[in-house]
KELUM-344819 format. One record per atom (N, C-alpha, C): residue number from 1; residue in three letters; atom name; x, y, z. Coordinates in pm, 1 decimal, decimal comma. Layout:
// residues N
<node k="NUM" r="ala" a="CA" x="X" y="Y" z="Z"/>
...
// end
This chain:
// residues 102
<node k="1" r="met" a="N" x="84,5" y="-117,0" z="0,0"/>
<node k="1" r="met" a="CA" x="0,0" y="0,0" z="0,0"/>
<node k="1" r="met" a="C" x="89,1" y="123,3" z="0,0"/>
<node k="2" r="arg" a="N" x="63,6" y="212,8" z="-92,9"/>
<node k="2" r="arg" a="CA" x="143,8" y="334,2" z="-103,0"/>
<node k="2" r="arg" a="C" x="74,1" y="451,0" z="-34,5"/>
<node k="3" r="phe" a="N" x="149,2" y="523,2" z="41,4"/>
<node k="3" r="phe" a="CA" x="99,1" y="642,9" z="107,9"/>
<node k="3" r="phe" a="C" x="151,1" y="761,8" z="28,3"/>
<node k="4" r="asp" a="N" x="97,1" y="778,2" z="-92,2"/>
<node k="4" r="asp" a="CA" x="150,6" y="873,8" z="-187,9"/>
<node k="4" r="asp" a="C" x="59,6" y="993,4" z="-215,6"/>
<node k="5" r="lys" a="N" x="-50,8" y="1002,8" z="-146,0"/>
<node k="5" r="lys" a="CA" x="-145,8" y="1112,9" z="-168,2"/>
<node k="5" r="lys" a="C" x="-137,3" y="1211,0" z="-51,8"/>
<node k="6" r="glu" a="N" x="-129,8" y="1338,5" z="-82,6"/>
<node k="6" r="glu" a="CA" x="-124,7" y="1441,6" z="20,5"/>
<node k="6" r="glu" a="C" x="-268,1" y="1478,1" z="60,8"/>
<node k="7" r="val" a="N" x="-299,3" y="1462,6" z="190,0"/>
<node k="7" r="val" a="CA" x="-428,9" y="1503,7" z="243,6"/>
<node k="7" r="val" a="C" x="-403,2" y="1610,0" z="349,9"/>
<node k="8" r="tyr" a="N" x="-504,8" y="1692,3" z="375,8"/>
<node k="8" r="tyr" a="CA" x="-489,4" y="1802,7" z="469,9"/>
<node k="8" r="tyr" a="C" x="-599,4" y="1795,1" z="574,7"/>
<node k="9" r="phe" a="N" x="-561,3" y="1799,4" z="700,9"/>
<node k="9" r="phe" a="CA" x="-657,2" y="1804,1" z="810,2"/>
<node k="9" r="phe" a="C" x="-694,5" y="1951,1" z="828,3"/>
<node k="10" r="tyr" a="N" x="-817,3" y="1982,9" z="794,3"/>
<node k="10" r="tyr" a="CA" x="-868,0" y="2119,0" z="776,8"/>
<node k="10" r="tyr" a="C" x="-945,4" y="2161,7" z="900,8"/>
<node k="11" r="thr" a="N" x="-906,5" y="2273,6" z="958,8"/>
<node k="11" r="thr" a="CA" x="-974,4" y="2329,1" z="1076,5"/>
<node k="11" r="thr" a="C" x="-1006,4" y="2474,5" z="1048,5"/>
<node k="12" r="glu" a="N" x="-1130,3" y="2513,4" z="1078,0"/>
<node k="12" r="glu" a="CA" x="-1165,0" y="2653,7" z="1059,9"/>
<node k="12" r="glu" a="C" x="-1221,4" y="2710,8" z="1188,9"/>
<node k="13" r="lys" a="N" x="-1181,2" y="2833,0" z="1217,9"/>
<node k="13" r="lys" a="CA" x="-1234,6" y="2904,0" z="1333,3"/>
<node k="13" r="lys" a="C" x="-1331,3" y="3007,6" z="1279,6"/>
<node k="14" r="ser" a="N" x="-1449,4" y="3015,3" z="1341,9"/>
<node k="14" r="ser" a="CA" x="-1549,8" y="3110,0" z="1296,1"/>
<node k="14" r="ser" a="C" x="-1614,8" y="3177,8" z="1415,5"/>
<node k="15" r="asp" a="N" x="-1682,3" y="3287,5" z="1385,8"/>
<node k="15" r="asp" a="CA" x="-1748,9" y="3365,0" z="1489,6"/>
<node k="15" r="asp" a="C" x="-1889,5" y="3398,8" z="1440,6"/>
<node k="16" r="tyr" a="N" x="-1985,9" y="3394,6" z="1530,4"/>
<node k="16" r="tyr" a="CA" x="-2124,4" y="3422,0" z="1494,6"/>
<node k="16" r="tyr" a="C" x="-2144,0" y="3570,8" z="1466,3"/>
<node k="17" r="asn" a="N" x="-2207,5" y="3602,4" z="1353,7"/>
<node k="17" r="asn" a="CA" x="-2236,7" y="3739,4" z="1314,9"/>
<node k="17" r="asn" a="C" x="-2385,3" y="3762,8" z="1337,4"/>
<node k="18" r="ala" a="N" x="-2419,8" y="3842,4" z="1436,9"/>
<node k="18" r="ala" a="CA" x="-2560,8" y="3866,0" z="1472,3"/>
<node k="18" r="ala" a="C" x="-2635,8" y="3941,6" z="1362,6"/>
<node k="19" r="lys" a="N" x="-2567,1" y="4023,9" z="1285,8"/>
<node k="19" r="lys" a="CA" x="-2632,7" y="4100,6" z="1179,1"/>
<node k="19" r="lys" a="C" x="-2679,2" y="4011,3" z="1064,9"/>
<node k="20" r="thr" a="N" x="-2595,4" y="3917,0" z="1025,2"/>
<node k="20" r="thr" a="CA" x="-2631,4" y="3829,8" z="912,3"/>
<node k="20" r="thr" a="C" x="-2694,1" y="3699,0" z="957,9"/>
<node k="21" r="gly" a="N" x="-2676,4" y="3662,7" z="1085,1"/>
<node k="21" r="gly" a="CA" x="-2729,6" y="3536,1" z="1134,5"/>
<node k="21" r="gly" a="C" x="-2649,8" y="3417,1" z="1086,9"/>
<node k="22" r="asp" a="N" x="-2527,5" y="3441,5" z="1043,1"/>
<node k="22" r="asp" a="CA" x="-2442,0" y="3335,4" z="990,8"/>
<node k="22" r="asp" a="C" x="-2308,3" y="3340,1" z="1063,8"/>
<node k="23" r="tyr" a="N" x="-2222,6" y="3245,4" z="1033,8"/>
<node k="23" r="tyr" a="CA" x="-2089,6" y="3242,6" z="1093,8"/>
<node k="23" r="tyr" a="C" x="-1988,5" y="3298,6" z="994,2"/>
<node k="24" r="asp" a="N" x="-1903,5" y="3390,2" z="1042,0"/>
<node k="24" r="asp" a="CA" x="-1796,0" y="3445,2" z="960,4"/>
<node k="24" r="asp" a="C" x="-1669,9" y="3363,3" z="984,6"/>
<node k="25" r="arg" a="N" x="-1608,7" y="3318,2" z="877,4"/>
<node k="25" r="arg" a="CA" x="-1485,8" y="3240,2" z="887,8"/>
<node k="25" r="arg" a="C" x="-1371,0" y="3333,3" z="920,4"/>
<node k="26" r="leu" a="N" x="-1305,5" y="3310,6" z="1033,0"/>
<node k="26" r="leu" a="CA" x="-1196,7" y="3397,3" z="1076,9"/>
<node k="26" r="leu" a="C" x="-1060,5" y="3346,1" z="1033,7"/>
<node k="27" r="glu" a="N" x="-1040,4" y="3215,9" z="1048,1"/>
<node k="27" r="glu" a="CA" x="-908,0" y="3159,2" z="1022,6"/>
<node k="27" r="glu" a="C" x="-921,9" y="3013,9" z="980,2"/>
<node k="28" r="val" a="N" x="-842,7" y="2974,8" z="882,8"/>
<node k="28" r="val" a="CA" x="-839,7" y="2836,4" z="836,2"/>
<node k="28" r="val" a="C" x="-697,5" y="2785,3" z="851,6"/>
<node k="29" r="ser" a="N" x="-684,3" y="2664,2" z="908,1"/>
<node k="29" r="ser" a="CA" x="-551,4" y="2603,0" z="916,6"/>
<node k="29" r="ser" a="C" x="-559,0" y="2462,3" z="859,6"/>
<node k="30" r="glu" a="N" x="-450,6" y="2421,2" z="796,1"/>
<node k="30" r="glu" a="CA" x="-443,1" y="2288,8" z="736,1"/>
<node k="30" r="glu" a="C" x="-311,0" y="2222,9" z="773,6"/>
<node k="31" r="val" a="N" x="-318,6" y="2094,9" z="811,5"/>
<node k="31" r="val" a="CA" x="-198,6" y="2018,5" z="845,7"/>
<node k="31" r="val" a="C" x="-185,2" y="1907,1" z="742,1"/>
<node k="32" r="pro" a="N" x="-76,8" y="1904,7" z="664,0"/>
<node k="32" r="pro" a="CA" x="-61,1" y="1802,1" z="560,8"/>
<node k="32" r="pro" a="C" x="-13,2" y="1668,9" z="618,2"/>
<node k="33" r="arg" a="N" x="-58,8" y="1560,1" z="557,1"/>
<node k="33" r="arg" a="CA" x="-14,3" y="1424,7" z="590,1"/>
<node k="33" r="arg" a="C" x="-15,8" y="1341,5" z="462,7"/>
<node k="34" r="ser" a="N" x="73,8" y="1245,3" z="454,9"/>
<node k="34" r="ser" a="CA" x="73,5" y="1150,2" z="344,0"/>
<node k="34" r="ser" a="C" x="-21,1" y="1036,8" z="377,5"/>
<node k="35" r="ala" a="N" x="-101,8" y="996,5" z="279,2"/>
<node k="35" r="ala" a="CA" x="-203,5" y="894,8" z="304,6"/>
<node k="35" r="ala" a="C" x="-222,6" y="807,5" z="182,6"/>
<node k="36" r="ser" a="N" x="-286,5" y="695,4" z="205,8"/>
<node k="36" r="ser" a="CA" x="-333,1" y="608,5" z="98,6"/>
<node k="36" r="ser" a="C" x="-482,3" y="635,2" z="84,3"/>
<node k="37" r="val" a="N" x="-526,2" y="677,4" z="-34,9"/>
<node k="37" r="val" a="CA" x="-666,5" y="713,1" z="-57,2"/>
<node k="37" r="val" a="C" x="-723,2" y="621,9" z="-164,8"/>
<node k="38" r="asn" a="N" x="-834,5" y="553,7" z="-131,3"/>
<node k="38" r="asn" a="CA" x="-899,6" y="461,6" z="-224,4"/>
<node k="38" r="asn" a="C" x="-1050,2" y="478,0" z="-216,3"/>
<node k="39" r="gln" a="N" x="-1119,5" y="428,9" z="-319,0"/>
<node k="39" r="gln" a="CA" x="-1264,7" y="420,2" z="-312,7"/>
<node k="39" r="gln" a="C" x="-1300,3" y="321,4" z="-202,4"/>
<node k="40" r="thr" a="N" x="-1406,3" y="350,0" z="-127,9"/>
<node k="40" r="thr" a="CA" x="-1449,1" y="261,6" z="-20,4"/>
<node k="40" r="thr" a="C" x="-1515,0" y="137,2" z="-80,4"/>
<node k="41" r="glu" a="N" x="-1482,5" y="21,6" z="-23,9"/>
<node k="41" r="glu" a="CA" x="-1538,9" y="-104,0" z="-72,9"/>
<node k="41" r="glu" a="C" x="-1688,5" y="-109,9" z="-46,4"/>
<node k="42" r="thr" a="N" x="-1760,3" y="-181,7" z="-131,1"/>
<node k="42" r="thr" a="CA" x="-1905,9" y="-190,3" z="-123,9"/>
<node k="42" r="thr" a="C" x="-1953,7" y="-243,5" z="10,9"/>
<node k="43" r="ala" a="N" x="-1887,5" y="-343,9" z="65,5"/>
<node k="43" r="ala" a="CA" x="-1929,1" y="-400,6" z="194,2"/>
<node k="43" r="ala" a="C" x="-1918,4" y="-297,1" z="305,3"/>
<node k="44" r="met" a="N" x="-1813,3" y="-217,5" z="304,1"/>
<node k="44" r="met" a="CA" x="-1796,3" y="-113,6" z="405,2"/>
<node k="44" r="met" a="C" x="-1900,4" y="-3,1" z="386,4"/>
<node k="45" r="ile" a="N" x="-1932,2" y="30,7" z="261,0"/>
<node k="45" r="ile" a="CA" x="-2035,4" y="131,6" z="234,2"/>
<node k="45" r="ile" a="C" x="-2167,7" y="88,4" z="294,4"/>
<node k="46" r="arg" a="N" x="-2204,1" y="-37,4" z="275,4"/>
<node k="46" r="arg" a="CA" x="-2330,2" y="-87,7" z="330,8"/>
<node k="46" r="arg" a="C" x="-2329,4" y="-82,9" z="483,1"/>
<node k="47" r="met" a="N" x="-2216,3" y="-114,4" z="543,5"/>
<node k="47" r="met" a="CA" x="-2207,4" y="-116,6" z="689,2"/>
<node k="47" r="met" a="C" x="-2214,5" y="25,3" z="747,7"/>
<node k="48" r="val" a="N" x="-2148,6" y="121,0" z="683,9"/>
<node k="48" r="val" a="CA" x="-2141,9" y="256,4" z="738,5"/>
<node k="48" r="val" a="C" x="-2264,8" y="339,3" z="701,0"/>
<node k="49" r="tyr" a="N" x="-2307,6" y="332,5" z="574,4"/>
<node k="49" r="tyr" a="CA" x="-2409,7" y="424,4" z="525,2"/>
<node k="49" r="tyr" a="C" x="-2547,0" y="361,2" z="504,3"/>
<node k="50" r="asp" a="N" x="-2553,9" y="233,3" z="474,9"/>
<node k="50" r="asp" a="CA" x="-2678,2" y="164,4" z="438,8"/>
<node k="50" r="asp" a="C" x="-2731,6" y="213,7" z="304,7"/>
<node k="51" r="ser" a="N" x="-2656,8" y="294,6" z="234,4"/>
<node k="51" r="ser" a="CA" x="-2688,5" y="339,4" z="99,4"/>
<node k="51" r="ser" a="C" x="-2557,9" y="391,4" z="38,9"/>
<node k="52" r="ile" a="N" x="-2560,8" y="425,9" z="-86,1"/>
<node k="52" r="ile" a="CA" x="-2438,2" y="472,6" z="-150,4"/>
<node k="52" r="ile" a="C" x="-2437,2" y="625,0" z="-151,0"/>
<node k="53" r="pro" a="N" x="-2341,9" y="687,8" z="-80,8"/>
<node k="53" r="pro" a="CA" x="-2334,9" y="834,2" z="-79,4"/>
<node k="53" r="pro" a="C" x="-2277,4" y="887,3" z="-210,2"/>
<node k="54" r="gln" a="N" x="-2273,8" y="1018,6" z="-222,4"/>
<node k="54" r="gln" a="CA" x="-2227,3" y="1082,8" z="-344,5"/>
<node k="54" r="gln" a="C" x="-2085,0" y="1038,1" z="-380,3"/>
<node k="55" r="glu" a="N" x="-1994,4" y="1047,0" z="-286,9"/>
<node k="55" r="glu" a="CA" x="-1858,6" y="997,9" z="-307,9"/>
<node k="55" r="glu" a="C" x="-1801,6" y="958,7" z="-172,9"/>
<node k="56" r="ser" a="N" x="-1758,8" y="834,5" z="-161,6"/>
<node k="56" r="ser" a="CA" x="-1705,0" y="782,9" z="-36,4"/>
<node k="56" r="ser" a="C" x="-1564,1" y="731,4" z="-61,1"/>
<node k="57" r="leu" a="N" x="-1471,6" y="773,1" z="25,6"/>
<node k="57" r="leu" a="CA" x="-1332,2" y="731,8" z="13,9"/>
<node k="57" r="leu" a="C" x="-1283,6" y="675,2" z="146,1"/>
<node k="58" r="thr" a="N" x="-1180,6" y="592,1" z="138,4"/>
<node k="58" r="thr" a="CA" x="-1111,5" y="543,0" z="256,5"/>
<node k="58" r="thr" a="C" x="-973,4" y="606,6" z="258,7"/>
<node k="59" r="val" a="N" x="-941,7" y="674,6" z="368,4"/>
<node k="59" r="val" a="CA" x="-813,0" y="742,0" z="385,8"/>
<node k="59" r="val" a="C" x="-738,1" y="668,1" z="495,3"/>
<node k="60" r="arg" a="N" x="-620,0" y="616,4" z="462,6"/>
<node k="60" r="arg" a="CA" x="-538,9" y="542,6" z="559,8"/>
<node k="60" r="arg" a="C" x="-410,1" y="618,4" z="587,6"/>
<node k="61" r="leu" a="N" x="-374,9" y="627,2" z="716,9"/>
<node k="61" r="leu" a="CA" x="-251,5" y="694,0" z="759,8"/>
<node k="61" r="leu" a="C" x="-158,2" y="592,8" z="825,1"/>
<node k="62" r="gln" a="N" x="-28,1" y="610,8" z="808,4"/>
<node k="62" r="gln" a="CA" x="68,7" y="523,5" z="874,3"/>
<node k="62" r="gln" a="C" x="79,0" y="554,1" z="1022,9"/>
<node k="63" r="asn" a="N" x="62,7" y="680,2" z="1059,3"/>
<node k="63" r="asn" a="CA" x="67,7" y="722,9" z="1199,4"/>
<node k="63" r="asn" a="C" x="-60,9" y="797,5" z="1231,4"/>
<node k="64" r="lys" a="N" x="-109,6" y="781,7" z="1352,5"/>
<node k="64" r="lys" a="CA" x="-235,6" y="844,7" z="1392,0"/>
<node k="64" r="lys" a="C" x="-225,5" y="996,9" z="1391,4"/>
<node k="65" r="tyr" a="N" x="-337,8" y="1060,2" z="1359,2"/>
<node k="65" r="tyr" a="CA" x="-350,9" y="1205,0" z="1371,8"/>
<node k="65" r="tyr" a="C" x="-448,1" y="1229,5" z="1486,0"/>
<node k="66" r="glu" a="N" x="-401,2" y="1285,7" z="1596,5"/>
<node k="66" r="glu" a="CA" x="-479,7" y="1296,1" z="1719,6"/>
<node k="66" r="glu" a="C" x="-542,9" y="1433,1" z="1743,0"/>
<node k="67" r="lys" a="N" x="-500,6" y="1536,6" z="1672,4"/>
<node k="67" r="lys" a="CA" x="-552,1" y="1671,3" z="1697,4"/>
<node k="67" r="lys" a="C" x="-693,6" y="1686,0" z="1641,8"/>
<node k="68" r="pro" a="N" x="-775,2" y="1773,5" z="1701,3"/>
<node k="68" r="pro" a="CA" x="-911,0" y="1793,6" z="1648,8"/>
<node k="68" r="pro" a="C" x="-907,7" y="1863,0" z="1512,3"/>
<node k="69" r="phe" a="N" x="-1003,9" y="1828,8" z="1426,6"/>
<node k="69" r="phe" a="CA" x="-1014,4" y="1889,9" z="1294,5"/>
<node k="69" r="phe" a="C" x="-1161,2" y="1885,8" z="1250,7"/>
<node k="70" r="asp" a="N" x="-1194,9" y="1967,1" z="1150,2"/>
<node k="70" r="asp" a="CA" x="-1332,0" y="1974,2" z="1101,3"/>
<node k="70" r="asp" a="C" x="-1354,1" y="1886,4" z="979,1"/>
<node k="71" r="tyr" a="N" x="-1261,0" y="1891,0" z="885,0"/>
<node k="71" r="tyr" a="CA" x="-1273,8" y="1816,3" z="759,3"/>
<node k="71" r="tyr" a="C" x="-1137,4" y="1762,4" z="718,3"/>
<node k="72" r="ile" a="N" x="-1139,3" y="1676,1" z="617,6"/>
<node k="72" r="ile" a="CA" x="-1016,7" y="1633,8" z="550,6"/>
<node k="72" r="ile" a="C" x="-1026,8" y="1684,7" z="407,5"/>
<node k="73" r="arg" a="N" x="-925,2" y="1759,6" z="364,2"/>
<node k="73" r="arg" a="CA" x="-924,0" y="1810,0" z="226,7"/>
<node k="73" r="arg" a="C" x="-835,5" y="1720,3" z="141,9"/>
<node k="74" r="ile" a="N" x="-891,2" y="1676,9" z="29,0"/>
<node k="74" r="ile" a="CA" x="-817,3" y="1597,9" z="-69,0"/>
<node k="74" r="ile" a="C" x="-832,8" y="1670,2" z="-201,1"/>
<node k="75" r="gly" a="N" x="-723,2" y="1720,2" z="-255,0"/>
<node k="75" r="gly" a="CA" x="-733,0" y="1804,2" z="-374,3"/>
<node k="75" r="gly" a="C" x="-805,7" y="1932,6" z="-337,1"/>
<node k="76" r="glu" a="N" x="-910,1" y="1966,0" z="-410,9"/>
<node k="76" r="glu" a="CA" x="-988,8" y="2086,5" z="-383,0"/>
<node k="76" r="glu" a="C" x="-1118,5" y="2054,9" z="-309,3"/>
<node k="77" r="lys" a="N" x="-1146,1" y="1928,1" z="-279,5"/>
<node k="77" r="lys" a="CA" x="-1272,6" y="1888,7" z="-217,0"/>
<node k="77" r="lys" a="C" x="-1254,9" y="1865,2" z="-67,6"/>
<node k="78" r="leu" a="N" x="-1360,5" y="1898,5" z="7,7"/>
<node k="78" r="leu" a="CA" x="-1363,0" y="1873,4" z="150,9"/>
<node k="78" r="leu" a="C" x="-1447,7" y="1750,1" z="179,1"/>
<node k="79" r="tyr" a="N" x="-1403,1" y="1670,5" z="277,1"/>
<node k="79" r="tyr" a="CA" x="-1472,4" y="1547,5" z="313,9"/>
<node k="79" r="tyr" a="C" x="-1495,2" y="1546,9" z="464,5"/>
<node k="80" r="lys" a="N" x="-1612,1" y="1498,8" z="505,8"/>
<node k="80" r="lys" a="CA" x="-1639,0" y="1481,7" z="648,6"/>
<node k="80" r="lys" a="C" x="-1611,9" y="1336,2" z="685,1"/>
<node k="81" r="val" a="N" x="-1571,6" y="1315,2" z="808,0"/>
<node k="81" r="val" a="CA" x="-1540,4" y="1180,7" z="855,6"/>
<node k="81" r="val" a="C" x="-1669,5" y="1114,1" z="901,5"/>
<node k="82" r="asp" a="N" x="-1701,7" y="1000,6" z="841,2"/>
<node k="82" r="asp" a="CA" x="-1820,5" y="923,3" z="878,7"/>
<node k="82" r="asp" a="C" x="-1785,6" y="810,4" z="974,3"/>
<node k="83" r="lys" a="N" x="-1666,4" y="757,2" z="962,1"/>
<node k="83" r="lys" a="CA" x="-1621,0" y="650,5" z="1052,1"/>
<node k="83" r="lys" a="C" x="-1471,5" y="662,6" z="1068,8"/>
<node k="84" r="arg" a="N" x="-1427,3" y="650,4" z="1192,6"/>
<node k="84" r="arg" a="CA" x="-1284,3" y="656,8" z="1225,6"/>
<node k="84" r="arg" a="C" x="-1243,8" y="520,9" z="1279,8"/>
<node k="85" r="ile" a="N" x="-1135,4" y="465,2" z="1227,0"/>
<node k="85" r="ile" a="CA" x="-1086,9" y="334,7" z="1269,0"/>
<node k="85" r="ile" a="C" x="-944,4" y="353,6" z="1321,6"/>
<node k="86" r="asp" a="N" x="-926,9" y="333,6" z="1452,5"/>
<node k="86" r="asp" a="CA" x="-796,4" y="347,7" z="1515,4"/>
<node k="86" r="asp" a="C" x="-737,2" y="210,0" z="1541,2"/>
<node k="87" r="leu" a="N" x="-619,6" y="187,4" z="1488,6"/>
<node k="87" r="leu" a="CA" x="-544,0" y="66,3" z="1516,4"/>
<node k="87" r="leu" a="C" x="-429,1" y="104,5" z="1609,5"/>
<node k="88" r="tyr" a="N" x="-339,1" y="13,2" z="1635,6"/>
<node k="88" r="tyr" a="CA" x="-232,8" y="39,9" z="1731,3"/>
<node k="88" r="tyr" a="C" x="-151,0" y="163,1" z="1692,2"/>
<node k="89" r="thr" a="N" x="-98,1" y="166,0" z="1570,8"/>
<node k="89" r="thr" a="CA" x="-23,3" y="283,1" z="1526,2"/>
<node k="89" r="thr" a="C" x="-86,1" y="347,5" z="1403,6"/>
<node k="90" r="lys" a="N" x="-163,6" y="272,5" z="1328,3"/>
<node k="90" r="lys" a="CA" x="-223,4" y="323,7" z="1204,9"/>
<node k="90" r="lys" a="C" x="-364,8" y="372,9" z="1230,0"/>
<node k="91" r="gln" a="N" x="-419,5" y="438,8" z="1129,1"/>
<node k="91" r="gln" a="CA" x="-552,3" y="496,3" z="1141,9"/>
<node k="91" r="gln" a="C" x="-617,7" y="500,6" z="1004,4"/>
<node k="92" r="ala" a="N" x="-748,6" y="484,8" z="1000,7"/>
<node k="92" r="ala" a="CA" x="-823,2" y="493,5" z="875,2"/>
<node k="92" r="ala" a="C" x="-949,3" y="574,9" z="898,9"/>
<node k="93" r="phe" a="N" x="-991,6" y="645,5" z="794,7"/>
<node k="93" r="phe" a="CA" x="-1113,8" y="723,9" z="798,2"/>
<node k="93" r="phe" a="C" x="-1199,3" y="687,1" z="678,0"/>
<node k="94" r="ile" a="N" x="-1328,6" y="666,8" z="699,6"/>
<node k="94" r="ile" a="CA" x="-1424,1" y="654,2" z="590,4"/>
<node k="94" r="ile" a="C" x="-1485,9" y="792,7" z="578,7"/>
<node k="95" r="val" a="N" x="-1470,5" y="856,6" z="462,8"/>
<node k="95" r="val" a="CA" x="-1512,2" y="995,4" z="447,0"/>
<node k="95" r="val" a="C" x="-1609,5" y="1008,8" z="330,0"/>
<node k="96" r="ser" a="N" x="-1692,0" y="1112,8" z="335,7"/>
<node k="96" r="ser" a="CA" x="-1781,0" y="1144,5" z="223,6"/>
<node k="96" r="ser" a="C" x="-1771,2" y="1293,4" z="193,9"/>
<node k="97" r="glu" a="N" x="-1792,4" y="1326,7" z="67,8"/>
<node k="97" r="glu" a="CA" x="-1776,9" y="1464,4" z="20,5"/>
<node k="97" r="glu" a="C" x="-1886,0" y="1554,4" z="78,3"/>
<node k="98" r="val" a="N" x="-1847,9" y="1677,8" z="110,4"/>
<node k="98" r="val" a="CA" x="-1944,5" y="1777,1" z="158,4"/>
<node k="98" r="val" a="C" x="-1938,5" y="1898,2" z="67,4"/>
<node k="99" r="gln" a="N" x="-2049,9" y="1965,8" z="56,6"/>
<node k="99" r="gln" a="CA" x="-2055,7" y="2093,1" z="-17,1"/>
<node k="99" r="gln" a="C" x="-2026,4" y="2202,3" z="83,7"/>
<node k="100" r="his" a="N" x="-1927,8" y="2283,7" z="55,7"/>
<node k="100" r="his" a="CA" x="-1882,3" y="2381,6" z="154,8"/>
<node k="100" r="his" a="C" x="-1841,3" y="2508,9" z="81,3"/>
<node k="101" r="gly" a="N" x="-1899,1" y="2619,9" z="121,0"/>
<node k="101" r="gly" a="CA" x="-1860,4" y="2747,9" z="60,9"/>
<node k="101" r="gly" a="C" x="-1722,6" y="2789,4" z="108,8"/>
<node k="102" r="arg" a="N" x="-1633,2" y="2816,4" z="16,2"/>
<node k="102" r="arg" a="CA" x="-1497,0" y="2854,4" z="55,0"/>
<node k="102" r="arg" a="C" x="-1473,8" y="2999,8" z="28,5"/>
// end
């Protein structure tokens, strides 16, 4: 298994704007990691989602990422974590694409 894809653990800080009733994005930070990224297998999709989402990927890391984050960015797309699998030293995430205004 090759860990040849660059993924970014994406965190954004925002503040509530009472005038607009929305959150204003104040700061975005990204931490890069090398990962193995593949399409999620059908059996895992059924177990996690019970249906087929728009796009589901499996992201595997050689070393765990323990800090809090909001999304995982792969290329220009943001993904939310649907399932986190922690092994002794390795880690895997089942993620699905989210629509997010940047």
